[in-house]
N, C-alpha and C positions, 0 to 999 in steps of 0.2 A: 397508227398515226392518221389523223384525218387530213384530207387534202384541202387545205385552206386557201390555196391560190385563187385570187379573184374575189375573195371575201372582203368585206369592209369592216374595219375596227375603228371606231371613232370617225375621224375625218380622213382616214388613210385606207387605201385598197392594197391588199397584198399581191405582189407580183413576182417575188423571188424568195426561195428558201435560203437563208444565209447559214444556218446551222441548227443542230438539235442536240440536246443533252438528255439526261435521264428523266427530267420532269418538265421540260419546256422546249418550245421551238421558237426560233428567231427568224423573222421574215424582213425583207426589204419592202417597204410600202411607199406609195406616192400619195400625197395630199390630193384629194379629189378636186380641189379648186385651184390651189397654188402650184401644184406639180412639184412641190418640195419633197425630198426624201426623208424617211425616218426608219428606225429599226423598231419592229413590233415584236415584243416577247409575249408569247401566248403560253400560259401554263397548262399542263395536262392534268389538272385536278378540278374536281367539282366542289365548290364551297357551299356549306350550309348558310342560311340567311344570316345567322349571328356572325359567321366568319366573313361574309361579304362586307358587313359593316366595318369589321376590324381591318380588312384589307383596304377599304377605301380610306380609312383613317391613316394607316401606315403609308400608303402610297401618296397621300396628300402631304405628309411630313417629308417624305423623300423628295417630292417634286419641288420643295422649297430649298433644297440644297443647291445653291447657285455658286459655283466655284470653277475656276479655270481648268481644274484637273478632276472634275466630277462629271460624268456623263449625265446630261440634263434629262429629266423625265418631263415630257411635254404634255402627255395625257395619260389617263388610266381609266379602266372600266371593267365591266363584267359582261360577257356575252354567253347566254345559256349556262349560267353559273360557272363559266370558265374565266378566271381573271386574266387581264393583259395589261402591259405597260407599253407606252409609245415613247421612244427615246430618240435623242439625236443620233444620227448615223455616223459611226466611226469607220471610215473607209480603209484604214490600215490594218484592220483585224486585231487580234490579240497578241500580247507578248508571248503567249504559248505557241502561237503560230509562227511568230518571228523567230523564237528560240525554242525549237522542239526539245522534248525530253532528252537529256544527255548532253545538252549544250553547256559549254562553259563560257561565261560572258566576262569581258574585261572589266576590271574594277572601276575604271572611270565611267563606263556605261552603267554599271550597277548603281554607282553613286548618283548619276543623273536620274535614273529611274526612281530611286528611293526618295530623292529630294522632291520630286513631283508627287509621288504617291503619299508621302508623309504629310505634305502640305494639305492634301485633300482629306486625309484621315484626321489631322489635327483640327481642321475646320469642322468635320462631322462630330468629333468628340466634344468640341466646344458647344455644339448644338444638342449635346446629350444623346448622341446616336453612336452605336457600335456597329461596325460593318458586319462582322462575323463570317464573311465568306471570302477572306483574302486568299487568293491563289492566282497563278499567272494567267489563267483563262479570263479573269475578271479585270485585267489591265488592258485597256484598248488603246489603239493608236489613232489619233485624230487627224484632221486635215492638215494641220501644221506640224505633224510628227510629234505632237505633245501626247503625254500619257494621260488617259482618262480612267478614273476609277468607276467601275460599274457594278451592278448586281448587289446592292445593299440587301441584306437579309430581311425578308418579310415573314414574320413569325406565322401569320395566319396561313400563308401558303406552305411554308416548310412543314408545319404540323399536319397538314392535310394531304401532302403528296404521298401517293402510294406507288409511284412509278420509278423511284430511284433504283437503279441497278446496283449490284454489289460493287461494280467498278466505280460508279459515281460516288458511292459512299466512302470507298477507300480513298479516292482522289480528294474528297473534301476533308476527311479526317487526317490526312497526311499533313495538313497545315494547321490543325486545330490545337489551341492551347489546352493544357490539362484542366484548367478551371472551366473552360468552355465545354469540354467533353462532359464535365460533371454538371452542366446546365447552370453555371455561375459565371457567365461572361463578364469581363471588365473591359474598359478601354485598352488596358495593357494586353488583352487577348489579341487584339489586332496587331500590336507590336510583336508579339510572339510569332504570329502567323507570317508577318512580313519578314521576321528574322529567319523563319524556315525557308521562305522564298529566296532571300539573299544567300543563305547557305547553299541552296540548290543551284543558284546562278553561278556561284563561285566554284563549287565542287563538281557540278555536273549531275548531282543527284541529291535528294533530300536526306537529312541526317537519320531519319527513322523510316524504315520500310517493313512491310509485312502485310498480313491479312487484316480485314476489318476488326477481327477479334483481338489481334495482337497489338495493333497500333496504340490503343488507349494506354496500355501498361507502359509502352516504351516512351510515350510522351510524359507520363507521370514519373517514371523512375530511371530510365536509361539516360546516361550522359551522352550528349552529342559527340560523335567521333571528331577528332581534330580535323580542322580544315586542311586538306592536302595542298602544299605548295603556296600557302597564303601567309603573309607576314604576321607575326604575333600581335602587332597592334591592331590590325584589322580583325583578326580572329577573336581577340578579347572583346571587341565591340559586339560582334555577332553573338558570342556566347552569353554576354550580359542580357541581350534581348531575348535569349532562349532560356533564361532562368526559370526553374520549375515553379518557384514562388513568385507570383506576379508582382509582389511588393519589392522584389529584388531587381526588377528590370529598370530601364531608364524611367525618369519621372514622367515623361510623355513621349509620344511618337516623334515629335520634333527634335527632342534631345537625342534620340537614337540616330536620326538622320544627320544631325550636326556632328555627333561623335564619329560616325562612319566617314563623313567627308573629311574631317580633320585627320583621321588615321590615314586616309587615302592620299593626303597631301605629302606624306612621308614615305609611302610604300607603293611599289608597283606590284605586279603579280606574276613574276616569272616562275618557271619550273626550276626546282632546286636539285642539286646533285652533289655528290662528293667525289673526289678525285684522288688516286694514289699519288705518292711523291714521285718526282722525277728520278729516273735511273741514269740519266746521262745528258750531256750537253753537246751541241754542235759548236765546237770552238772556232769554226771558220767564219761564223757570222759576227760582224762587228756592229754592236748596238751601243748607242750613246745615250746616257741619262745624266742629268745634272747630279754631281756629287755621288756617283755610283760607288758603292763599297765593293771590295774584293769578294769574289765568290768563295764558297767553301768554309764559311764561318761555322763554328761549332754550334750544334743544336742546343736549343734552350727551352726551358719551360718557364721562362720569366714572363713578365707582363707585357702585353702589347698596348701601345698608346693608340687609342682609336679616337679620331677627331670628334670632339664633342661628347664622348661617352667615357665611362670609367675604364681603366685598364684591367685586363684579365689575361689569364694564361692562354697562350695560343698553341694549338697542336700543330707542329710542323708537318708539312706534307700536303696540306690542303692547298690547292692551286691558287685560289682567289680569282676574282673576275679578271678576265683577260685584258692585257694591254697588247693590242694586235697592230702589226704594221706590215705593209707590203714592201718587200725588198727584192728586187729582181723579179723572178718568176716563181714565188713560193710564199707560203704562210710562215711567219715568224711568231713564235709564242714565247712569252716571258713568264717566269715563275718566281715567286718569292721563296728562296730555298729555306733559310732558317733565320730567325731573329736573334740578335745578340741580347744578353741579359740587360734588363733595365736596372739602373743603379737604385739603391735603396733611397738615396736622397731625392730621386725623381719620383718614386712611387709612394713614399711614406705618407704623403699628405692626401693621397687619393683613397677613398673608401671603395673597396671592390663591390660590385653589384653583379647579379647573375648575368653571365655573358649571353649575347644573342646567339642564335644557332650558328655554328661554325660551318656553314654551307655556302659555297659560292653560288651566285645567281646566274641564270642564263640570260642571253640576249636573243630572243626569238625573232627579232626583225630589226631592220635598220632603225637606230634611235631608241632601242629597247622597247618602246611602247607605241601605240598608235598616235600619240601626240608628239612623238619625236623629241621629248624633253632631253633625251640622252643623259638622264640622271637616274641611276639605279640605286635606290636606298636600301636594297636587300643584300648588298655585297658587304660582308663583314670581315673579310680576311685581310685584304689590302688596306693599309691606312697611311696617313701622312707620315707616320714614323718609320714605316718599313719599305715604302715604295722605292726608295733610293737603292735598295739592295736587290732589285730585280736583276736577274741574270737570264741568259738565253735558256730556253727549255727544250725546244725542238724546232725544226723547220720541215716543211713539206713542199717538195718541188712541184711546180705546174709548168706547162709548156710555154707560157708567155706571161706578160705583166698582169698584175691584179689591180684593178680599180675598185672592184667589188668589196663591200664591207662584210666580214664574216658574220654569220648568225650561229649562235651556240645553244644547242638544246640537247638535254640528255648527255650522252657521252660522245657527241660528234660536233665538229665545227664544219659549217657548210659555207662555200664561197665559190664565186664564178671567176673565170679567167679569160683573157683575150684569146686563148687557144680554143675557144668555143665550147669549153667543158665546164660542168659543175663538179666540184670536188667535195667529198665527205671525208674528213680526217678524224682519226681517233684523238681525243683531247689529251690522253695520257701519254701517247707515244708519237703522234704525228703521222702514224701509218695511214696511208690512203685506204679507206674502207671501200669506196666505189667512186667511179666517175660516170657522168652522163653527158653524152655529146648533144650539142644543139647545132644549128646550122650557121651560127654567126658568133662573133666576139661578144663577150658578156662584160658589161660594166655595171649592170643592175645588181643590187644587193639582195640576197634572198630573204624571204620571210618563211619561218618554219612554224606551222600551226597544225595541231592534231595529226602529227605523223606525216605531213606533206610539206615538201619544199617547193615554194613558188618563186620563180625567177624569170626575168625578161631577157631576151636575146636580140642581137642585131639581125637575126633572120626574120624579124617582124612577128615572132611568136612569143607568147607567154607560156611557160611550162609549169606543170604540176608534176612533181616527182615523188615517188615513194621514198620517205626519209631513211628507210632501212636498206633499200636495195638500189635506189636510183632509177627504178623502172618508171617510164613515162606513163602517167595516169591519164593525162589529157594535155592538149595544147590549144591555145586560143589565138587566132591571128589578128593582127592589126594592119593598118594601112601603111605603117612605116616601122622603123626600129624602136625597140624599147630600151631607152637609157635610164628611165625612171625606175625606182625600186618599189615593189608592191607593198601595200599595207592591208592587212587582213583584220576585219572586225565583224563579229557576229555572222560569220559564214559568208561574208561578201569581201571580195578582193578589189581594191581600188589601185589603179596604176595609170600613169600618163604615157603618151607615145609621141614620137616625132610627127605623127599625122595630125597633130594639133588637138587631139582628143583626150579627155579623161574617161576611163572605162570603169564601170562597175560590173563585176563578173561573179557568178555563182562559184564559190570556192570549191564546192563538191563536184560540179559537173563541167565547169568551163563555159557554161552558157552565158550569153550577154544579157545583163539586166537593163542597162542603159548606157548611153554615151553622152558627153557634153563637149561641144566644140569650143575651143578658145582660138585666139587670133594667131597662134604660132605654136611651135613644138613645146612639149612638156618634158623636161629632164628632171624636175624636182619630184621627190616622192610625196604623195599626198599625206596629210595629217588628218586624223579623224577623232572627234570628240563630240559628245552630246548630240548625235544625229546629224552632224555637219562635217563635210569633207572640205579641207582647205588645201589649195594647191596653187603654186605659182607657175606662170607661163612665160615663154620668151617674148610674148607680146607686151611685156612690161606691166603685167596685171596680176594681182592676187585675187583668186576666186574663192567664194564660200558657196558650197553646193549641198543641197539636201541629200542625205545619204540614201534615202528611200526612193525618191522620185527623180533625182537628177536635176531638179530645178535650181537655177542659179539664184541664191539668196542676196548676194551682193558681190560687187567687184571693186577693187581699189587699185589705183594706178601707182606705179613706182616710176622712177626716172630711167630705168633700163631693164634688161632681162633679169629674170629670177631663175637661178641655176640650181639652188639647193632647197631642201625641205624646210618648211617653217616649223617652229616649235610652239605649242599651245600650253599656256599655264595661267591659271587664275583669270580666265576670261580675256586673255590678251594673246594675239598672234604676233610672234616675233619672226621676222624674215629679213634676209639681206638681199641687196640688189647690186647689179653691176654699176649702178650710179654712185657707188662708194658709200651708200647709206644703209644703216640698220634701221628697220621700221618696227614700231610697236603699234599694232592696229587693234581696235576694239573688235573682239570676236563676234559680237552680235551685229554690228553695223558696218564694219570695215573702216570706220573713221580713224584717221591717224591720231595717235595719242602723243607720240614723240618720234623724232628721228635723231640719229647720231652719226656723224661723219667719220669715216676712216680714210686712210691715205690712198686707197686704191679700191678697185672693185671687189665685191664680196661674192665669192663662189662657195663659201662655207655655209653649212647649216648651223643652227644655233643649239646651244644647250642651256637649259634653265634649271637652276637649283638654288633654293633658299634665298630668293629675292635677287639673284644675280643672273644676268644673261651673258653667255660667253659666245664669241664668234671670231673666226679668223678672217684675215684680209690679205689681198695680194700685195699689200705694202710690207709683207714679211712679219706681220704682228698678229698676236692673239690679244683680244680685248675682253675685259670684264666690265660690264655696265650695270648700273642700278636698274633693275627691272621696272621700277615705278617711274623714274624720271629720265632714264637714258644717260645720266651722268657717267662718264668714263671713270671707273674706280681704279683701274690698273691695266697695264698693257705689258706685253713681253715680246721681245724681238727674236725671231728665228733667222736662220741663214738664207732663207729664200721665201718664195710665195707660199701662202697658206690657203689651200682650197679644201683641205681636210676638215671634217666636222669635229668639233671638240666633244669629248666624253667626260662626264664628271662622275667619279666613283669614290665614295667614302673619303672625301676630302682631297682628292687628287684630280687634277685636270690633265687629260691626255689629248695631244693633237699632233698630226704629222705635217711635215713641210717638204717643199720641193728640194731642200738640201739633203734629202735622203735620210733624215733623222725623225724619229718619234720622240716627242718631248713629253715629260711628265713634270707638272708643277705642283708643289705641295707647300704647306706651311712649315717653316723651320721650327726646330725645338721639339 
């Protein structure tokens, strides 16, 4: 590699090497007059005269691609027969750097990326250009955290490069469509390549792996393996984009992005697991549900009424998504034992359809997902027809009261207690698998990601624990107690503290990335979507913060303190305040869209599902409001204050009250 630092290319002088690949080097350059920065890509190839003319033509075409999500080419040229491009500088690096190989990315983040990338590709395709080099390295992060498509294929350079290593060639062909491998690229080839990237983001690895010699055949003939732990609706969209025949893919890249977003509106991305049936009950626990049926009904292979879908046979013994409550000093778990037969008069008019996977879904962090919608569309076992038959399953004692909301991943439920310990309990029996001591009471709810349990403590430390053993991997100190619950996205943990700060912490090491100060303590858990962290503070303010830089994007005032997490859905932030009001704020600007009043202060988080936002109030009520207008559609009275956050699962709304009861509301019939 030639040492080019100090050399001048066009109007820019090179002063820093940003990176290098198999056939090019990228430098940071400064304009010799204006002092502005740019990225200069210098190819390691020598072009013949006829190829120089072709390069100039291709580079000129690419320089005319002006789009918010395309990296702009500012200048181009040839120095000593070596071609170069001068482009806008993207300071955030690439998505490959942000998400190293092996990373699994939340579906909401993937959708955000795909929407931006697809808009750029659609624009290019309408200009009759095919990118041909779609891979994570070529998605850059701009000044405003936007995604920028870079490195459009230049045929004159590709055909003349002799410096590509075997590794570079394997890396490129990993994302290449069958027809592109055969030198017949179509616009749909970019769709296939983006589909490979999406598969990798969701699964942690691309669908096809092997040597440079093996990959072409696998792209041509091998079916992609099923996406692990991904909802069928989302998987179907990705598989259509990966059709071997390009005519069988979506009509265009925009249709692919739209289909993926629509599928994501109904599906989260939890880990799935199956659970053996209960072997016994703790009869000493008194649990109350509306219209609870007696336990011990005969097992049935009849049809299960599932809210909004056809009825199918239910295999008894699957636990279903938890309905969890804190009673005294222990975890209480409820299970649906068996369902009674459905009468023929009820089921005869319904045409059976293939049942969704009978696998309960996990809740890896408070609110199920980083947006805290508290709505898990992947839970298929509990339904509005059988939730009234829930009976106690097991209890697990702890040494003090539990304010923490459990997280359930794999075969364990994780929760914190006021006895300063974190508990991991077997979900089939309630047996305590391990405990881990901290130096203070725990009200924070855990997040469990990639085999690590993250939780805050009143000893002013955030803990990362091995999910299998409870061993402390690291702890990060703050200036005061952690009452907030952590949210983990893309390898970064976000959490608030009573020291008035929002923290961004490297989830792998515990090192501090940035902090943002607010005017008072933060007890609410942050919500994260589309590169923005939303968090409320006791200074009566809701904040939107750039997740990469910690820059405050906007703040919005409420009439009193904000105690609980917001929920983000469809571009709206829903958050309650102690001023008795539920707020709907524009997620982009913070502007108030509507407010609705309850009879007392709101310390409950929100749940958003299918156009309805649910929230509890200290006026003893649970409210359901129209998510668009704020109109109160329904309310239900409990026996005492409600600060618990509601959870919506398969047509059932669960919430706890200060009257020591967990309530489940479902549709009758």
